[in-house]
Backbone as a ProteinNet text record, in pm:
[ID]
protein_1_A
[PRIMARY]
MSENSNSNTKIGSVIKIIIPVVILCILVGLWFIKNNRNHSGLDETVNSGTLQTGNSDYDLDVTEKIDLEKLKSFGLPIVIDFGADSCIPCKQMAPVLKELNEELKGKAIIKFVDVWKYQELAQGYPISLIPTQILIDSNGKPYKPKDPNALQIKEYKSRETGEHIFTAHEGGITKEQLLSVLKEMGLK
[TERTIARY]
1679.4	1705.9	1579.7	1485.6	1362	1281.4	1287.2	1219.1	1284.1	1415	1489.5	1459.1	1448.7	1419.6	1279.3	1183.2	1045.3	1040.8	1113	1116.2	1177.5	1286.6	1350.7	1258.9	1183.2	1090.6	980.6	927.5	823	876.8	996.8	1057.5	1080.6	1129.5	1151.3	1021.8	913	782	732.6	750.1	707	788.1	919.2	1004.6	964.2	929.7	888.3	760.3	681.1	556.8	582.5	658.9	679.9	757.7	863.1	946.2	864.9	789.6	709.7	604.3	545.7	445.4	510.9	629.8	700.2	736.4	786.6	821.1	696.8	587.3	462.3	415.3	424.8	385	471.1	599.8	689.6	651.2	628	590.9	458.1	359.3	229.3	245.6	328.2	352.4	416.2	516.5	581.2	483.9	402.8	303	204.6	159.1	63.3	122.6	246	311.1	322.2	368.1	383.4	249.7	147.6	16.6	-52.7	-36.5	-97.3	-37	93.7	158.9	105	94	47.4	-99	-183.7	-326	-361.8	-278.7	-310.8	-278.4	-211.8	-181.2	-56.3	26.1	145.4	239.8	241.1	330.3	263	137.2	65.9	-16.6	38.5	-39.6	38.5	-35.7	25.8	5.3	115.4	107.9	175.8	107.4	156.5	235.9	176.2	233.5	348.4	385.5	493.4	441.9	484.5	437.4	522	457.5	526.5	534.6	635.5	655.7	551.3	533.3	448.3	309.7	275.3	141.5	141.2	72.8	71.5	-3.5	-79.4	-147.4	-47.1	76.3	180.4	275.7	251.8	335.9	314.2	419.8	412.1	331.6	369.3	307.6	173.2	73.7	-62.4	-91	-137	-173.2	-315.6	-381.5	-520.4	-598.9	-730.4	-817.5	-784.3	-776.3	-743.8	-868.6	-854	-961.4	-942.2	-995.8	-975.2	-1027.9	-1141.1	-1196.4	-1102.5	-1041.7	-946.5	-825.3	-772.3	-656.5	-690.2	-809.8	-851.6	-859.5	-892.8	-909.4	-778.2	-663.7	-535.3	-510.2	-587.5	-572.3	-443	-397.5	-273.9	-303.1	-222.6	-239.7	-209.6	-281.9	-269.9	-240.9	-141.5	-112.3	-116.4	-204.1	-209.2	-168	-53.9	-2.5	-43.7	-116.2	-155.8	-61.4	16.7	115.1	143.7	264.3	306	458.1	505.7	649.9	721.4	649.5	715	686.8	621.6	593.1	710.8	765.3	886.5	866.5	761	742.5	719.3	656	631.8	763.9	852.5	984.8	1062.5	1046	1113.7	1057.7	929	865.5	889.4	920.3	933.8	1028.5	1149.3	1237.5	1179.9	1107.5	1045	942.2	856.6	753.8	816.8	919.2	985.3	1048.8	1121.9	1186.3	1083.6	978.5	877.8	803.2	776.5	709.9	794.8	925.5	1014.4	1033.6	1053.6	1081.4	959.6	839.6	719.4	629.1	679.1	596	546.1	416.8	356	316.1	359.9	326.4	241.2	252.9	174.9	166.2	67.7	51.4	78.9	178.4	216.7	198.3	117.2	85.8	115.9	147.2	166.7	86	4	-75.7	-28	18.2	56.8	-70.5	-121.5	-250.9	-242.6	-123	-111.7	-115.7	-65.7	-70.3	-202.6	-256.6	-376.6	-480.1	-529.9	-624.6	-747.3	-795.3	-917.2	-901.3	-778.2	-756.3	-773.3	-778.5	-798.3	-945.6	-1031.8	-1175.4	-1228.1	-1308.1	-1366.8	-1285.3	-1165.2	-1080.7	-1074.5	-1062.1	-1058.6	-919.2	-887.8	-756	-773.2	-717.2	-723.6	-584.6	-480.7	-343.7	-259	-138.2	-49.2	82.5	145	100.4	-5.3	-93.6	-192.4	-188.5	-182.5	-182.2	-316.3	-378.2	-499.3	-453.5	-506.2	-458.9	-572.1	-549.3	-649.7	-582.6	-645.6	-583.3	-595.1	-533.4	-529.4	-666.2	-764.5	-900.8	-983.8	-919.9	-990.9	-1073.7	-1048	-1122.7	-1032.7	-1094.2	-1012.8	-936.2	-810.6	-722.3	-778.3	-781.2	-823.3	-699.7	-632.3	-509.8	-536.5	-440.6	-451.8	-450.7	-366.1	-356.9	-359.4	-480.2	-489.7	-416.6	-396.1	-328.4	-177.4	-122.5	22.4	77.6	11.5	56.3	-42.9	-134.8	-238.3	-313.5	-362.8	-438.4	-584	-645	-785.1	-872.2	-986	-1085.1	-1202.7	-1241.6	-1353.2	-1471.9	-1588.4	-1712.2	-1811.3	-1898.8	-2004.8	-2104	-2143.2	-2242	-2377.4	-2411	-2543.1	-2551.3	-2449.5	-2458.6	-2371.3	-2274	-2181	-2074.9	-2076.7	-1980.4	-1840.5	-1741.1	-1600.4	-1560.1	-1529.2	-1501.1	-1356.4	-1283.7	-1143.9	-1065	-938.7	-842.7	-728.8	-686.2	-581.8	-479.9	-359.6	-253.9	-214.5	-211.9	-175.9	-34.3	44.3	182.2	279.3	406.2	510.5	510.7	565.4	573.7	704.6	775.9	904	882.5	988	982.1	948	1010.4	985.6	840.9	788.2	649.1	554.4	582.5	495.7	502.9	622	634.4	556	558.9	483.5	333.1	285.6	143.9	110.1	195.9	171.5	162	247.2	241.7	109.1	63.7	-66.4	-179.1	-157.4	-260.8	-259	-167.2	-167	-48.4	56.9	177.9	240.9	273	334.3	477.6
-5785.7	-5748.8	-5751.9	-5833.3	-5839.9	-5712.1	-5646.3	-5518	-5412.6	-5413.4	-5320.2	-5344.3	-5466.2	-5504.9	-5460.6	-5478.4	-5433.2	-5281.6	-5213.3	-5068.3	-5019.1	-5082.9	-5044.5	-5071.2	-5178.2	-5211.9	-5107.1	-5063.5	-4960.9	-4828.8	-4791.4	-4666.6	-4674.3	-4788	-4807.2	-4794.2	-4849.3	-4841	-4697.3	-4625.3	-4485.9	-4401	-4425.7	-4349.9	-4377.8	-4502.5	-4538.7	-4465.6	-4428.6	-4356	-4204.3	-4156.4	-4012.5	-3953.7	-4018.9	-3963.2	-3942.4	-4040	-4013.5	-3903.3	-3897.9	-3793.9	-3655.7	-3641.8	-3513.6	-3474.3	-3568.6	-3539.9	-3498.6	-3569.2	-3536.4	-3395.6	-3361.2	-3227.4	-3118.5	-3143.2	-3046.3	-3028	-3137.5	-3129.2	-3056	-3088	-3020.9	-2871.9	-2838.5	-2698.3	-2622.8	-2683.1	-2619.9	-2603.1	-2705.3	-2697.4	-2584.6	-2575.2	-2472.4	-2332.7	-2313.8	-2183.7	-2144.9	-2238.3	-2210.9	-2175.7	-2255.6	-2231.3	-2109.6	-2081.9	-1964.4	-1838.3	-1837.1	-1721.2	-1698.9	-1802.7	-1788	-1747.9	-1804.8	-1774.3	-1641.6	-1592.3	-1463.7	-1348.1	-1377.9	-1274.3	-1195.4	-1243.9	-1169.6	-1152.4	-1247.9	-1239.2	-1174.8	-1138.4	-1091.9	-967.3	-874.5	-756.1	-629.5	-521.7	-390.6	-324.7	-290.6	-226.2	-91	12.1	149.6	182.8	149.9	190.4	105.6	-0.7	-85.2	-224.9	-285.3	-418	-524.7	-623	-742.7	-836.7	-919.2	-1006.1	-1116	-1170.2	-1287.1	-1258.8	-1136.1	-1105	-1098	-1192.1	-1197.9	-1079.7	-1005.3	-886.9	-780.2	-792.2	-696.1	-749.3	-869.1	-922.5	-840.9	-824.3	-745.5	-817.3	-939.3	-1011.5	-1072.1	-1044.3	-1092.7	-1208.7	-1320.3	-1436	-1481.7	-1417.3	-1449.1	-1318.2	-1331.3	-1213.3	-1126.6	-997.2	-901.6	-874.7	-884.8	-848.5	-700.5	-615.1	-471.8	-415.7	-467	-417.3	-448.4	-564.8	-599.9	-507.9	-485	-396.2	-255	-206	-72.5	-63.5	-174.9	-174.2	-147.5	-160.4	-133.1	16.7	101.1	245.9	298.6	234	273.7	307.1	394	417.8	289	269.2	146.1	182.2	113.6	124.1	-17.3	-39.8	-169.4	-145	-200	-182.3	-302.5	-276	-380.6	-370.9	-476.3	-476.4	-619.2	-641.5	-775.6	-784.2	-902.6	-924.3	-901.6	-916.8	-906.7	-774.5	-681.1	-548.7	-456.7	-386.6	-305.5	-195.2	-111.3	-10.1	-74.3	-191	-261.6	-310.4	-358.7	-403.8	-287.4	-167.9	-49.8	-9.6	-35.6	-1.4	-106.2	-228.6	-339.5	-307.4	-252.9	-222.8	-116.2	-19.6	85.7	23.3	-62.8	-127.2	-213.9	-289	-377.7	-296.5	-190.7	-105.6	-45.1	13.6	77.9	-22.7	-140.6	-244.9	-280.2	-293.3	-329.4	-212.9	-92.7	24.8	70.2	50.9	108.8	5.5	-114.6	-216.1	-160	-167.9	-115.1	31	96.6	237.7	256.6	163.9	166.7	23.4	-0.4	-132.3	-114.7	-186	-180.5	-321.1	-332.4	-462.5	-459.3	-576.8	-592.2	-710.9	-688.6	-794.9	-811	-930.9	-960.8	-999.6	-906.8	-928.3	-1025.5	-1055.9	-1155.9	-1296	-1310.4	-1440.9	-1460.2	-1351.8	-1359.6	-1257.6	-1277.3	-1183	-1160.1	-1265.6	-1255.8	-1158.8	-1133.5	-1044.9	-897.1	-866.5	-728	-694.9	-796.4	-771.7	-680.7	-583.5	-489.7	-362.3	-360	-241.4	-176	-43.9	25.5	17.4	-97.6	-119	-121.6	-21.4	-20	-33.5	-7.1	-28.4	-60.6	-113.7	-144.1	-71.8	-31.4	-44.5	60.1	21.9	112.5	93.4	203.6	197.5	247.9	167	207	265.9	382.9	457.7	477.9	431.9	441.6	505.4	609	679.6	602.4	656.4	587.5	579.8	653.4	644.5	540.5	469.7	368.2	425.3	549.1	617.3	632.5	643	670.1	801	799.2	914.6	1034.9	1150	1277.7	1366.4	1368.7	1447.8	1597.6	1669.9	1816.3	1870.8	1810.4	1852.7	1727.6	1682.3	1560.2	1567.6	1688.1	1703.2	1687.3	1705.1	1698.5	1562.8	1455.7	1321.3	1252.8	1328.2	1272.6	1158.6	1189.3	1092.5	1098.2	980.9	972.3	932.9	998.1	964.4	897.2	781.4	706.1	715	743.2	755.1	648.3	610.9	515.4	580.3	507.3	561.2	582.2	493.1	499.7	611.7	620.9	713.8	837.6	833.6	945.1	945.9	843.9	833.9	804.2	870	847.9	709.9	614.8	477.8	433.8	495.6	460.6	583.5	583.7	679.8	596.7	630.7	552.1	642	591.1	651.7	548.1	589.7	497.3	527	421.4	434.6	423.9	439	429.8	551.5	532.1	640.2	619.6	727.4	716	695.3	654.7	635.6	767.6	875.7	1006.8	1049.7	1030.5	1066.2	982.4	852.1	763.8	797.4	829.6	871.4	999.7	1092.3	1217.2	1188.1	1099.5	1060.8	990.4	899.7	827.4	923.1	1025	1124.8	1199.6	1235	1301.5	1208.3	1076.5	978.1	940.8	999.1	974	897	879.1	812.1	893	825.3	893.9	851.3
5805.1	5668.3	5585.4	5627.2	5550.9	5567.5	5686.2	5703.1	5615.2	5613	5529.6	5382.6	5345.5	5208	5168.5	5258.8	5234.3	5218.9	5306.2	5304.1	5172.7	5129.5	5003.3	4884.9	4888.7	4781.7	4773.4	4890.4	4892.6	4839	4882.1	4834.8	4684.2	4636.2	4492.7	4414.9	4467.9	4402	4398.1	4506.7	4513.9	4414.4	4409.7	4317.2	4173.3	4142.1	4006.8	3967	4063.9	4036.6	4034.6	4132.1	4147.2	4029.8	3985.5	3878.5	3750.8	3700.8	3580.2	3601.6	3722.4	3750.9	3747.4	3806	3805.7	3662.1	3584.2	3444.6	3366.9	3386.8	3319.1	3357.7	3485.7	3531.1	3466.3	3455.7	3392.7	3246.2	3174.8	3033.7	3015.2	3097.6	3088.8	3119.5	3218.1	3251.6	3136.2	3073.9	2958.1	2843.1	2817.6	2710	2739.7	2864.3	2902.8	2884.5	2927.2	2914.2	2766.8	2684	2540.4	2477.7	2500.2	2438.6	2496.5	2621.2	2681.7	2621.3	2596.7	2536.6	2396	2314.5	2176.5	2171	2256.1	2250	2313.6	2402	2462.6	2369.5	2257.9	2160.6	2193.2	2287.1	2323.2	2204.8	2114.7	1999.5	1880.1	1890.6	1772.5	1801	1874.7	1906.5	1878.1	1869	1858	1993.6	2060	2190.6	2181.3	2219.4	2217.3	2091.5	1977	1850.4	1799.8	1870.9	1820.9	1799.9	1692.7	1655.7	1721.4	1777.2	1822.5	1703.1	1695.3	1579.6	1573.8	1455.1	1440.8	1385.9	1353.9	1306.4	1153.9	1089.9	944	881.5	959.6	907.6	862.9	907.4	872.1	766.3	714.9	608	481.5	404.3	281.4	174.1	142.5	31.6	70.6	-12.5	11.7	-83.4	-27.9	-110.1	-82.7	13.2	47.6	54.2	48.8	53	174.3	151.4	257.2	340.5	472.2	563.8	596.6	509.8	521.2	653.3	699	825.7	942.1	940.7	1046.2	1040.9	920	907.7	954.5	920.8	964.3	1116.1	1181.7	1327.3	1401.6	1334.4	1399	1416.1	1345.7	1359.7	1298.7	1191.8	1124.4	978.4	917.1	774.3	696.5	586.4	507.4	362.2	304.9	162.4	106.7	9.1	-58.2	-202.5	-240.5	-376.2	-459.5	-567.5	-662.2	-780.4	-801.4	-908.6	-951.9	-1001.2	-1043.7	-1036.7	-1003.7	-994	-1126.2	-1237.7	-1367.9	-1440.3	-1375.8	-1433.6	-1399.4	-1498.7	-1477.6	-1373.3	-1381.8	-1276.4	-1138.6	-1138	-1011.6	-952	-1038.8	-992.4	-932.3	-990.6	-938.1	-802	-780.5	-652.4	-544.9	-584.6	-488.9	-372.8	-398.4	-284.8	-191.7	-248.3	-167.1	-72.9	-127.7	-46.3	62.2	24	121.1	233.7	198.4	299.8	394.2	337.4	421.3	507.4	452.4	531.5	653.1	633.9	745.1	842.3	789.4	873	953.8	898	960.2	1027.8	1051.3	1118.5	1251.3	1270.9	1392.2	1380.9	1271.9	1250.5	1126.3	1031.4	907.4	855.2	772.1	710.2	561.1	512.7	371.5	314.9	210.1	149.1	-0.2	-55.6	-199.9	-248.5	-352.6	-413.8	-558.3	-592.7	-731.1	-805.8	-885.2	-951.8	-1068.9	-1114.8	-1220.9	-1161.5	-1040.5	-972.9	-899.6	-844.4	-759.9	-807.7	-929.1	-988.8	-901.4	-837	-756.3	-639.1	-594.7	-480.5	-516.6	-645.5	-689.2	-707.2	-699.4	-717.9	-608.4	-650.9	-556.2	-539	-597.4	-590.4	-729.5	-735.6	-865.3	-929.6	-986.4	-1047.5	-1199.1	-1267.5	-1413.3	-1474.8	-1395.8	-1439.8	-1317.5	-1344.8	-1232.6	-1252.8	-1145.1	-1007	-971	-882.1	-824	-672.7	-600	-454.5	-401.4	-316	-245	-112.5	-77.7	39.1	139.1	261.5	368.2	489.4	544.5	655.6	787.3	891	1020.4	1088.1	1038	1090.9	1016.4	921.4	844.4	730.2	695.5	588.3	465.6	346.3	228.5	248.4	214.5	228.4	152.9	219.3	158.5	151.1	35.2	25.2	30.8	87.9	91	-51.3	-136.6	-276.5	-365.4	-407.2	-486.9	-620.3	-673.1	-802.6	-792.2	-672	-654.5	-698.2	-662.9	-701	-794.3	-849	-936.7	-867.6	-750.8	-671.5	-713.4	-725.9	-767.4	-648.3	-639.6	-538.5	-607.2	-557.3	-614.9	-521.2	-582.1	-504.7	-549	-458	-488.7	-583.8	-688.5	-784.1	-717.7	-626.8	-561.4	-458.5	-372.7	-259.7	-273.5	-362.3	-374.8	-266	-180.4	-70.1	-124	-66.5	-101.9	-48.9	-138.6	-94.9	-114.6	-209	-230.3	-271.6	-233.8	-284.8	-341.8	-464	-529.2	-597	-603.5	-684	-787.9	-913.5	-1021.6	-1068.6	-1085.7	-1130.6	-1015.6	-1049.7	-947.6	-856.6	-737.7	-639.7	-563.4	-536.8	-467.5	-317.5	-250.2	-105.1	-36.5	-80.2	-18.6	-37.9	-159.5	-186.8	-100.8	-92.9	-14.7	133.9	183.6	324.5	350.7	256.5	270.1	277.8	190.7	190.8	323.3	367.8	493.3	611.1	613.2	721.9	719.5	600.1	586.9	630.2	613	647	796.3	873.8	1017.8	1071	991.2	1039.4	1151	1259.6	1375.9	1391.3
[MASK]
++++++++++++++++++++++++++++++++++++++++++++++++++++++++++++++++++++++++++++++++++++++++++++++++++++++++++++++++++++++++++++++++++++++++++++++++++++++++++++++++++++++++++++++++++++++++++++

């Protein structure tokens, strides 16, 4: 019985070691899988024109400085609406922006900046009234409308170089009008 007892004690000792090691391996494996998925960008990429969830670059509301070069790198048309939650024409546009942001995720980038809450985020853009939409085509260039007078679109050029640096529409714009502009800007 003493041999049996020794054998049982050894097996018990081995089990006391193996079980925590197996549990630890499982936990490390799960942690690795979770972190590998997040860091590989599987949840934050645009693949063949469709957006995967989780990418804040596609969020409608802007509360931090826009990385315009990063947004241009997605190869999608961009609309940045500068307005305010308490401006009447802006309130009328809010549902349009929200709908288009949701409907066109992965096909266009639609942003809203509340310039009364985040005045610093409008710096560097030609904003003289709200709402104003900055329009950038899918090639990352300022939108060149076929007929700039149709929607009273303004083109801004650099004083030094004469280079076209911004295209803007001032005032409210309907969903149909904005969709038409987005299609001209490269929406697929």
